[in-house]
N, C-alpha and C positions, 0 to 999 in steps of 0.2 A: 479520148473523148468517152464521157458515161454512156452508158447503155440507155438512159431516161433520155438524153439528148439526140444519140441516134435513131432512138425508135420514134420519139417526137418528130424527126426530121421525115421520116421514111412515112411515118402517118399522115404528117401534113401534104406529103406530094401526093399520097394515094388519095386523099380527099380531094385535092385540086383535079387530080384526072378523073374521079368518078363524077365531080359535078360536070366537068367539060365534056364527058361522053354521056350525061343523063344515066348514068349506073349507080347513084349514090345509094339508093335503098337495098339493091342487090349486094352491094360491095360490103354495105353496112351489116346485112345477114350474114354473108361470108365470114366476115370477121368477128362475128360474134359468137358463131359455131368454131371457130378456132380458139379463140378464148375459152368457151365451154370446154371443148377437149382439154385444154390446158388445165383447166381449174378442175375437172373431173378425174381427169388420167395422170396420177403421176408417172406412169411409164411414157406417157407420149411426151410429158417436159422433160423426164430424164433422156429420153432417146435424141430429142431437138438440141438439146444442150450440150450431149456428149462428145467429146473431141474424139472419141475412138472412131464412131460412124461417118462414114463419108457423107460428103454433100448430098451427090446423087442418091444414097438411101435415104437421106432424111427427105428431100423432097419428092422421093417416091411416096413417102408416108404421107407427107404433106398433102400431095394430091391423091390418095387413094382416101383420105377423110374429107378433104374438099368436096370430093366425088363429081357426079356428071352435071349437077345443076349448078355448079358454080360458074360464076361468069368469067369471061374470056379475059378479062383486066385483070381479076384477081390472080389468074393461074399465071399470067404475066409478070405479077407483083412476086408472087411465090417463087418465079423461076428467077428474077433477081435478084430477090433475098437470098435464095441458095448460091447462087453465081458470085454473090460479096461473103459468103459464109456468115451471114446474120441469122440464122435459122433459131438459133439460142435465145433472142431477143424477139421473137415475132409473137409471145403472149405481151410482150410490153406494146408492140406497135399496136395491136389489137385494143389495148387499154388506152392507148394516146389517140387511136380512131374513134373509139367512142366518145372519148371527152371532146376531139374535135367536131365529131358529128353533133353533140349535143350543143355545143357553143353555135354551129350552123344552123341548128333549127329552133335555137333559143329554148334550149331544154335547160333546167335546173335540175341537179341531182341532190338527194339530201338522203341521209341515213339514219332512222330512227330504230332504237333499241326498245323493246318493252318487254315486260314480264309474260305477255300474253298475245295469241294472233288478234292483230288488228283488226275491228267490224268495219263495216263502210262508213259509217257516220265520223268515227274518229280518224279513218285515213283521209276523209273528206276535208276534216277541221285542219288536219296536220296539213294537207296541201295547200290549203287556204292561207296557214302561217306562212309558209315556203314561198307563195306566191307574194304575199304582202312583203315577206322580208328582203328576196330577191329583184323583185320588178318584172319578172319572165311568166309568161303565160301558161308554161307547160312543166310539169313536174315529174321528176322521175323520183320514186320513193322506193328505196331498199330497205326492206324491214328486216329485223334481225329478232331473235328472241333470246333473251339472257334472265333465267330465273333468281339470278344474283342481285338483281335490283329491288326486289322484293316488292315492288309498286310504282305506278308511273312509267315514265318513260326518257328518253332522250335522244333529242333530234340534234343532228349535225348538219349544216349548211355549209359547205366549202371549210373556213376556219374560223365559224363561228358554232356555238352550240347552247342548246338552250337544255338541262339538266333538270327535268320536274322528277325524279326518283326520289321513293322514299330511302334508300341508300344514302344517297348523297345528303337528303336532310338529316337524318340521323347523325353523319359524318358531323355536320353543322352544330348540331346540338351538343355532341360530345366535344367539339371544340370550345363551343361556348362553356361548357360547363369546367373546362379547365383552366379558365381565367378566374382567379380570386378576385372580387370586385371589392372585398371590404380588407383587403390588405394595402399600406399606402405602398403608393412607389415616388421613391424619392429619385 
């Protein structure tokens, strides 16, 4: 079974348990911290994915990173993941949990790539566009900066993309100039 499917199943089970125990917000915070560790520390990611390191050592590392503020539910979840030998897909589980958390709360995730840092007015107008397109009331806007765009922005909402960058406009112009309108096509 693929890692994505396994991670999705664990994430769904954790979400259901967290809702049942009224610990959803704390469990979400714990999972986001774990995802942050995985994203910021390649050493942590290498350690939990290493087949050489035993599950007991991986569990100790995970528990030490979770800290004393972690909920008992998330600690039991980490114990189960370690017992099943699935520590290597813990970041995927955290991503899946965050996606399910957003669905549960009606939050639409959108990525925006711009050449500069967005100001509040532009951020608000982009959120309004996302709300209109998705039909959801809450928006999680993930901002990235890419100076190669020259100007403008690219907004991605799930599988849809709005490309208003200067770079894409120049590419469209270049493509338009390659067509010779005066040559007869038989």
